[in-house]
N, C-alpha and C positions, 0 to 999 in steps of 0.2 A: 281324543275322542274320535271314534270311527265315524266317518261320514262328514266330518267337519271340513269346511271349505276354507283354505288359507288364502290370504290376500296381503298385498303390500301397498303402502302409501308412498308414492314418489313425490319428491319436492324439487322443483326446478328453480334454481337461483338465477335471477336476471339482474342486469345492470340497474334497472329502475328500482328493483327491490333493495339492492345494496345502497343506492343513492338515497332513498327515503330513510333507510335505517340509519345511515351516517348522519343525515340531517336531524333526525330525532335525537340521537345520542349527543350530537354536537350542541343542539339547542338546550338540552337538559344540562349539559356541562356548563354552557354559557350562563345559565341561571344561578350557578353557585357564586356566592358573593362573600367577600371579606370586607367588613366595615362599609358595606354599600357599593363596593367596586367589584365588577366581574368582567368576563370576556364578552358577554352578549353573543351576538351572531358570529363573532370570531371564534367561538367555541367549535363551530362546524369546521372551520379550517384546521384547527388543532386535531380534532378527532379524525378528519379525513387524511391528514398528513401521517398520523399514527397508522391508520389503516393502509395507506399507500406504501408505508415502509415495510410492514409485515406481510402484506398480501398484494397480489397483482390484480388490479382492477383496470378495466378499460374505460377511460373517460368518455363522456358523450359530448362532443364539441358543441352541438346545437343547444344543449341545455346551458352550457357556459355562456354562449352568446346571448341567449334569451334572458339569462339571469342578469347580465350586465345591462341590457336594455331596460328590463323591468326596474332594476334598482335606480339607475340614473334618471329614468322617466319620473319615478316617484320623488326623487331628489328635486327635480325641476318643478314638479307640481307643488311640493311643500314650500320651496323657496320663492316661487313665482309671485304670490300675493304680497310678500314683504320685501322682495329684492330691490326693486326700483324705488319704493317708498322710503327705504332706509336712508336714501341719499337726501331726503328733505331736511330742512333746517335743523329740527330738533334732534336728528340722529347723525348729523355730519361729524361731530366730534368723535362719536363712537366708531363710525365707519373709518374715519381717518386713523384712529388708533389701531384698528384691526388691520388696515393696510400697512401700517408701520410694522405690526407684528409679522405679517406674512412677508413683507419686503426684507426685514432682517433675517427671517428664516431662509428665504431664497438665496440671498447673497452669502450668508454664512455657510449654508449647505454646499453651494457651488465651490466656494473657496476651500472648505475643508476637504471635499472630495478631490479637488484638483491638486492641492498640496500633498495630500496623502497618497494620491494615485489609486484611489479606490475605484473598483469597477462601477461605472455609472448605474447599471441596473441594480446592483446591490445597494449603492448609495441612495438612490431614489426610494428603494424599498425601506431603507433605514429611516429616511425622512417620513415616509407614510406611517411607519410603525411608531416613531417617536411622537407623531401627532395623533396616533390612534385613529387615523382617518381612512376609512374604506374608499371614499371617492378619490383620494390621492393615490391609493394603491391601484385602483382600476385605471386611472389616468397614466400612471407609470408603466403599466403593462401593455399599453398601446404601442410603445416605442422600444421596449426592452425585452430581452428573454424573460419569460415569466418565472423560470426557475431562479434566476438571480434576484428578481424583485421580491418573490415570495420568501426567499432565504433572508433577505434584509428585513422585510416586514415582520416575519415570525420571530426573528431574533430581537428586534427593537421594541416590539409591542409591549411586553411586560415592563421594560425599562422606561418606556414612554409613560405608561400608567403611573409607575412609581415616581418618576421625575416630576410630573405635574403635581401630584399630591404633596410630595415633600417640599417642592418649591413654594406652593401656596401656603402651607403651614409655616415654613420658616419665614417667608416674606411677611405674613400676617403678624408674627411675633415681633419682627423688627419694626413694623409700621403700626403696631397696636396703639401707640399713643396718638398717632394721627387719626386712626379710625375712631378711637374713643372721642376725640375732639369733634370729628365730623358728626358722630351720633349725637353728641351733646348739643350741637348747633341746630339739630332738627327738632322741631316741636311736634310731638306725637299728638294724634287725635284723641279727643276726650269727650265723654258724654256725661250729662247730669240731668236730673229732673227738677223742674221749677214749677211753682204754682203761679198761674197768671193772676196778678192783682192790680195791674195798671188799668184804670177805668177807661182811659182813652183808646185802649186796644179792644175793648169789648165789642163783639159783632163784626170786627174787621176780618177781611180775608188775608191770609198769610202773604200773598203776593203784593198786597197794598202796603205792607209794613217794611220800611227801609231798614229798620234796626237789625234785621236778620241778614239781609244782603250786604249791608255795609260792614258787618263784622264777620262775614263768611261763616255764618252759623246756620245750620238747617234743623228743622223740626222733623224728627224721624218717627214720632208717635205721639198721640194725644189720648189721655185717659180722662173720660168724662162720665161721672156718676158710675164709676166702676166698669165702664165699657171702653175697650180699646178701639180707637178710631184711627184710620190711616191719615197721614198728613200730606197735603198737596197744596199747590198755590191757591186753589179755590176753597180750601177749608176755612170755615169761620171759627174764630176763637171766642170763647165765653169765659167770663170771670170765674175763677175756680178750677179751670182746666189744669191738668197736670201735663206739662210739655217736656218731652225728652229732647234736649238740645245736644247737638253734636258739632264739634269743630275743635279748633285749638283751645287749650285749657283757658288761657287768659281771655280769649274771645267769648267762650261760653260763660265764664264768670261775669264779664262785663255786660253781656246781653241779658243774662239771667237776672242780675241785680237791677237792670233797667225795667224789666217787665214784672218782677215779683220777687219771691223768696225761694231759696232752695229747700227741697223736702227730701227726707230719707226714705223714699219709696220707689224702688226700681220699677221700670216699665218693661215687661217682657214682650218683645216684638213678635214672638212666635205664638202668642196667645190665640186670638181668633183669626189671625191672618195666615195666608199660605206662603210657602217658599217655593221658588222654582229656580232651576239651574238652566241658564240660557247660553247657548253657544253663539258667539259673535261671528256673523257671516255677511252682514250687510256692509258692502264696501263704502257706503256713504257715512258710516260712523267710524271707520278705521282711521287711526292717528288723530282722532279728536278727543279732547279731554272730557272728563265727566262734567266739569263745570260748563263747558261749551254745549254739551248735550242737554243739560238741565233735566236729567231724568227724574229727580225727586219732585220737581215742580210740574213737569209736563205729564208724568204718568202716575203721580200719587203713589210712588213705590220707593222703597229704601233698598240700597245695595249693601249687603252684609259683607261680601268679600268677592274677590276676583281671583280665579285660578289660571295661571299661565305656565306652560311647560311643567305641569304637575306641582307647581309651587304656589302658595297662597300669597296674594298681594292685598294690602289694605286699600280700600277704595278712596284714596285721597283725591281731592277735586282737580289736581293738576295731573293725574294719571291718564295717559292716553291709551285708548283701547287698541288692541292688536287683533288681527284675524285669528280666530280659533280660541280666543279668551273664553272662559266659562264664567259668566256673571251669576252670582247667587243673589237673588232679589227677594224682598219681602213686600207683600201687598195683598189686595183682594184678588180673587181669581180673575175677574174681568181686567183689572189693571195689569196683572202679570201677563195676560194674554196679549194685551195691546203692546206691552214692552217687548214681548217675544217677537211680535211682528216687526217691530222697529229695529231690533238688534240682529235677529237671525232666526234661530229655531231652538226648541227645547233640547237641552243637552241630554244625550242618552237615547233620544228618539231619532235614530238615523234616517235620513231620507233614502229613497230607493237609489241604490248604486246602479247607475246607467251603464250596462255592459257595452252598449253601442258606442258610448262616448269613450270608454276605455279602449275599445277597438280602434276608434278614430285616432286617439293619441298614439297608439302603437303604429298605426299605418303611417302617420305623419313622421314618426321617428325613423322608420325604415326608409321612407321616401327621402327625407333630408339627408340621412346617413348614406344613401346610395348615390347622391349627386356628386359627380366628379368634374372639377373645373380645371382645365389645362392652363397653367400659368407659364408664360414664356420665360425660359431661363431657370425655372424651378421645378418643372415637371407638373404632373397632375396633383390637384389638391382636393381632399375630401374630409368631411367631418367624421366619417365612419359611423359605425353603429352607436358608439358611446356618445359622440358629439351630437348626432341626430336625436338620440333619446333625450339628452339634456336640453337641447333647444326646443324640442316639442313640448316637454314638460314645462319649461319656463313660459312659453307662449300661452299654453292653455291655463297654467296657474295664474299668470298675470292678468289676462283678459277675463278669465272666469267662464267665458263662453265664446266659441267660434262657430258661427252659424247655429245649427240646431244641436251642437255637441257641447256639453258642459265640461268645465275643467276644474271644478271644485268638488271634492269628494270628502266624506267624513274622514277626519284625521286617522281614526282607527283603521279605516279601509286602506289608506295609503301606507300606513305603517306595516300592515300585514303584507301587502304586495311588495313593499321595499325589502322587508326581512326575507320574504320568499325568494326574491331575485338574488339577494346577497347570499343566501344559503345555497341556491343552485350554482352560483358562481364559485363559492368557496369549496364546495364538495368536489367539483371537477378539478380545480387547480391543486387542491390538497392531494387527491389521488396521484396527480401527475408529478408532484414535487416532493412527496414524503421521503422517498429514497435519497434524492439528491440533497435534501436539507441535512439529513444526518451525515451523509458522506462529506459535506462541505464544512462541518463543524471541526474546528482546529484552533491553534493558537490565535489566529486572527479574530476569532469570535470575541475575545476579550476586548480587543481594540474596537470592534464594531459596537459592543455594548457601551463602551465609554463614549463613542460617537453618538449613539442614540440619546444618552443623557444630555450631552452638550447640545444636540439638535433640538431638544425639548426646552432646556433651561435658558439658553442664550436669547432666543426670541422673546420668551416670557419676560425676562429681566429687562430687555431693551424696551419692550412695549410698556411695562409698568413704569419705568423711569420717565420715558418721553410722555406717556399719557398723563401721569400725575403732575410732573414738574413743568412741562412745557404746554401741554394741552389743557392743563388745569382740571382734569377729571378727578373726581374723588377716588380714594384708594379702593373702596368696595366696588365702585363702578369699573375701575381698571381691571380688577379681578374678574368681574362679570364679562368684560370684553375678552379677556384671555381665555376664559372657559368657552365662550361662544366662538372665538377665533379658532380654537383647537377642537371645536365640536365635542367638548368633554363636559357633559352635564353633571356627573358626580362631583365635580369640583365646586359646584354651587352649594352643595350641602356643607362642604367644609367652610365656605365663606359665611354662610348663614348661621354658623355657630357664634359668630361675632356680630354680624349685621343681618338681622332677619327682616329688614325692610324690603321694599320693592326695588330699591336702587340697583343691586347687582343683577336681579332677574330681568329688569327692563333693559339694562345694558347688554346682557346675554342674548335676549330675544331680538334686539335690534341688529346685532351683527351676525347672528347664526346663519340666516339665509345668504347673506353676502359672502361669508366665509366658505360655505358649501360650494359656491360657484368659483370664487377666486382661487381656491386652493387647487382646483382642477387645472385652471389656466396656469397657475404658478408652476406646477409640476412639468407642464409642457415647456414653459419658458426655461426652467432649469435644465431640461433635457437638451434644448437647443444650445444653451450656454456651454454645457459640458462638451457637446459635440464640437463646438467652435474652438474650445481650448485644447482639444486633443491633437 
């Protein structure tokens, strides 16, 4: 058409555009799962390595460093609240078992690499991949050429995933009779409805009646004249009340027969009462049992279930609360509000994320990491960026507040920051190592794959045998320790196909923060041992 004006649109490709595109594609790839198992954030590394092989990208070093700091800072923040408390009496056997797991892994790895003459950088990468551990990977890269470490990690990662899943399945089949015996030895919680007929109890408050406390039975609901009433220690009982009793089956039957007769009329606790999900954040209730807290009597509320690490736990009276647990409670709006103030905050209603406090944790990380201490005969010593970030996160996470700066953030916020940091780190090292990874593939790769399986299976087998037969930990709890020690959450789903109780989850959550920190120190110790043997 005459008079038409032509124009062109130009597009400028930048390093930041490519970086974000790779992160997006990598995260989408990491979401793909087979039977609940996928690559997660490591998908970014895979896509970045593919891109680095076919195309020439210029990494941005400052993004890699910032990613390391952000990731390890959040690791410290998450581990801080439970790290030191895990060493208290009730968690010592679990912590001892995870130390056994990591000690066997460290000694076996050093011996295997030394005897086989494997490159230390590749060997430590194989260890990190066999444990599917990003903190171990970052720790190994502080002292070894990143191309060697990434090669070992990328090669071992899928075999580590496969090794853990196969080992747990095979071990569970071999020990199924023991697990069944342990399950049979546990008495599950039971609830029944009884009509109050004992005249001596008429008009009495629940807290005045010893029959319930002596038998460890609680009243979770009262039906009177067709109206559902909440039960608390101050509730008065009236002849003809229908009481929903909860406890061990034999205790419920004994208590029910003492106060009246059983009726075939269920009491729906969701009737006129409300339900609220409460996130446990009050440090005064951490590691205390539900029985010690006396929630049902003090707050006139009933706990329906507790969610920990995305897994549901039954609210048994001997269950200890952990930081970040989500308690699902039933009661009146006022009672639930009081319980919320006692435990923490309503789950899903995130408090304001204080950006000033995040800046303070980052500043402390860089400050600690920049300190250089001259040691006579050994040269200068420094924690570096990685060590500074980890220490800063642990301090803020443990104390919860330093001065006017808070160290406890919603778990969803720390997860986002941690995944972002890991993605920034993975995309840079992937660009830089994609070409060398393919070039290094050869006959030795088969040996390295076999090493990866051994590095995963041998520590698990040793931990299981010592934990169960020497430390006298139940089989399902040993599996929970193994999954926590290897920071491998999908393994819990395999265990819970046989034992869906809270036992493996409690063991997992007890050792997870400890393992996050110890595995970083373990890699550094292995590096020193290998250097001394050369």
